[in-house]
Structures are given as structure tokens and as C-alpha cells.
C-alpha positions as CSV (number, residue, x, y, z in Angstrom):
1,M,182.1,135.4,54.1
2,L,178.2,135.3,53.1
3,I,177.6,135.3,49.6
4,S,174.2,135.9,48.2
5,F,172.2,134.2,45.8
6,V,168.8,135.3,44.0
7,L,167.2,131.4,43.2
8,T,164.5,131.1,40.6
9,V,161.8,128.0,41.1
10,I,158.9,126.8,39.1
11,A,157.3,123.9,39.1
12,D,153.6,122.0,38.9
13,D,151.9,123.8,41.3
14,K,150.9,121.2,44.5
15,P,151.4,121.9,48.6
16,G,154.9,121.5,49.2
17,I,156.6,123.3,46.8
18,V,157.9,125.8,49.3
19,E,158.7,123.6,52.5
20,Q,161.0,121.2,49.9
21,V,163.2,124.7,49.2
22,A,163.2,126.1,52.3
23,S,164.4,122.7,54.1
24,V,167.8,122.8,51.7
25,I,168.5,125.8,52.4
26,R,167.8,125.9,55.7
27,E,169.7,121.5,56.0
28,H,173.0,124.3,54.0
29,Q,172.8,126.5,56.7
30,G,171.0,129.3,54.6
31,N,168.8,132.5,55.3
32,W,166.2,133.1,53.3
33,L,165.7,137.1,53.0
34,E,163.5,137.5,50.8
35,S,161.1,136.4,48.5
36,R,158.0,136.4,45.8
37,M,155.8,133.7,45.1
38,A,152.6,133.3,42.8
39,T,151.0,130.1,40.9
40,M,149.5,131.1,37.3
41,A,147.9,128.6,34.3
42,G,148.6,125.4,36.9
43,K,152.5,126.2,37.7
44,F,154.2,127.5,40.8
45,A,156.6,130.2,39.6
46,G,158.9,132.1,42.6
47,I,162.2,134.3,42.5
48,L,164.0,134.7,46.1
49,R,167.2,135.5,47.3
50,I,169.0,133.9,50.3
51,E,172.2,134.1,52.3
52,V,175.0,131.1,52.5
53,A,178.3,130.6,54.1
54,E,180.6,130.9,50.9
55,D,182.0,127.7,52.6
56,N,178.7,125.5,51.9
57,S,177.2,127.2,48.7
58,D,178.2,124.8,46.5
59,N,176.3,122.1,48.4
60,L,173.5,124.0,48.7
61,I,173.9,124.5,44.8
62,A,174.1,120.7,43.9
63,A,171.0,120.2,46.8
64,L,168.5,122.6,45.0
65,T,169.5,121.4,41.5
66,A,168.4,117.9,42.7
67,L,164.9,118.7,43.6
68,T,164.6,117.7,39.5
69,E,163.5,114.9,41.2
70,Q,161.1,116.2,42.4
71,G,159.8,118.3,39.6
72,I,161.1,121.7,41.1
73,E,163.3,123.7,38.9
74,V,165.9,125.3,40.5
75,R,168.0,128.1,38.9
76,T,170.7,129.7,41.1
77,E,172.8,133.2,39.8
78,R,175.0,134.9,42.1
79,G,174.2,138.3,43.7
80,T,175.8,141.6,43.8
81,A,175.7,144.3,45.5
82,E,174.3,147.7,44.8
83,Q,175.6,151.3,45.8
84,T,174.7,154.0,43.3
85,A,172.2,156.4,45.4
86,T,168.9,156.1,44.1
87,V,165.0,157.1,45.2
88,H,162.9,154.5,44.9
89,L,159.0,155.1,43.2
90,T,155.6,153.4,43.1
91,L,154.0,153.6,40.0
92,S,150.5,153.4,39.3
93,V,149.0,152.8,35.3
94,I,145.3,152.4,34.6
95,G,144.0,152.0,31.0
96,N,142.0,150.4,28.5
97,D,143.3,147.0,27.9
98,R,144.4,146.3,24.5
99,P,147.5,144.2,22.9
100,G,150.8,145.9,23.8
101,I,150.4,148.3,26.6
102,V,152.8,145.9,28.0
103,Q,155.1,146.6,25.7
104,E,154.5,151.1,25.5
105,V,154.6,151.2,29.0
106,T,158.3,149.3,29.7
107,S,159.0,151.1,26.7
108,V,158.5,154.5,28.2
109,L,160.4,153.6,31.3
110,A,163.8,152.1,29.6
111,Q,163.4,155.7,27.9
112,H,163.7,157.3,30.8
113,Q,166.6,154.6,31.9
114,V,164.2,153.4,35.6
115,N,164.9,150.3,36.3
116,V,161.9,147.9,37.6
117,Q,162.3,146.6,40.7
118,E,158.9,145.0,40.7
119,L,156.3,144.8,38.0
120,I,152.2,143.3,39.0
121,T,149.8,143.9,36.0
122,G,146.4,142.2,35.5
123,C,143.6,143.0,33.6
124,F,139.6,142.9,35.1
125,A,136.5,144.0,34.1
126,A,135.7,147.9,34.8
127,E,132.2,148.3,36.8
128,M,130.2,149.9,35.2
129,S,131.4,148.8,31.9
130,A,132.4,145.4,31.7
131,T,135.3,147.1,29.4
132,P,138.3,145.1,29.5
133,T,140.3,147.3,31.9
134,F,144.6,147.3,32.7
135,R,146.2,147.8,35.9
136,A,150.3,148.1,36.5
137,E,151.9,148.9,39.9
138,A,155.8,149.2,39.7
139,E,158.4,149.8,42.4
140,L,160.6,151.9,40.6
141,E,164.8,152.8,41.1
142,V,165.6,155.8,40.0
143,P,168.8,158.4,39.5
144,E,167.9,161.0,42.6
145,D,167.6,164.1,39.9
146,F,165.0,161.9,38.1
147,D,162.5,163.6,36.3
148,Q,159.1,162.1,37.8
149,D,155.8,164.7,36.0
150,G,158.7,163.7,32.3
151,L,158.4,159.8,33.3
152,A,154.2,160.5,33.5
153,D,153.6,162.9,30.8
154,D,155.0,160.0,28.6
155,L,152.6,157.6,30.0
156,E,150.3,159.5,29.7
157,S,150.4,159.9,26.3
158,L,150.6,156.4,25.2
159,S,146.4,156.8,25.4
160,D,143.7,159.0,26.2
161,E,142.5,157.1,28.9
162,L,145.3,156.1,30.9
163,M,145.7,157.6,34.4
164,V,148.8,157.2,35.7
165,E,150.4,157.8,39.3
166,I,153.8,157.8,40.8
167,R,154.9,158.7,44.1
168,K,157.9,158.6,46.3
169,A,158.1,154.6,47.7
170,I,157.8,154.6,51.9
């Protein structure tokens, strides 16, 4: 029987981190299914999903934990299967940056019982004015009968200059 695991990885950024993790997974006959990885503030951070035969899982987890000796912290969590009928949406938000904007946006999402699958945020200087501008891109999971217009209205009510676009994910 195959077991699904979600791994989180963090280390001081340096070449070879992904290769070391991938080698351990391969050595224990694991299958790397999907991942998201980035470098921020001198740290490498990643999250990935793997599958491995139940017979190999304990040895794999021990080998991943041993990567601590190379400065790579790996945490493993057993995954669960999803069985509900849902729709995936893509959300884009852009507006003037201010402290608390991420909390405000995510509070509205939580009020609407939205499951955030992926969230990417950033700040940049607007082209003409150099005004600090906030941007968020999110992949959302919602029930089939979800009210997209209600979510858009509530997000737009956070600020007059906030632009919101919600569309079905492809």
C-alpha cells in the first residue's frame, strides 16, 4: 500500500538542497509528486508531496530526519485523501500596500469558508507613482454552489483602490 506524505524543508540557502532531499526519497523508492520551493531572506523553503510504499516509510522518514546533520530540516506529515465535490478558483488582488492587508484579505476568505490551496504575495513600486503596491495570487477551493460575487464584493469593500478578479481555475 502506498502512503502519501507532505514534507516541509528549510535550510540556509546553498546549492544541492533539492538534490539531497530527492536522493533520499529515491533511495527509499519514494515518488516525488509535486512541490513548491523558494528562497527568501537567505533561507531555502519548500513543501512537497511524495508517495512511498508503507514498508519503506519508516526508513525514509528516518533518512529525511538525518538530513539535519547537513543543515536541512525536514518535517514529515502523513497526507489524507480528499473526497468532497469542489471547484477551484483563481483569485487576483492588487491595491495600495498597507500593514495588515494580508490579514484583511485572508479574513474575508475565512469568513466565506474558502480553502486556500496556494497563496503568493508580493509588494512592488507602482510604475508611474512609485506607490507601494500589494499583489496577491491565490488558488482557492470552494464548494460547487459557492457565491463568487459575494466574495468579490466583500474583498473590494476592504478598500476603494483594491482590484479583485476571481475566475475558475483551468
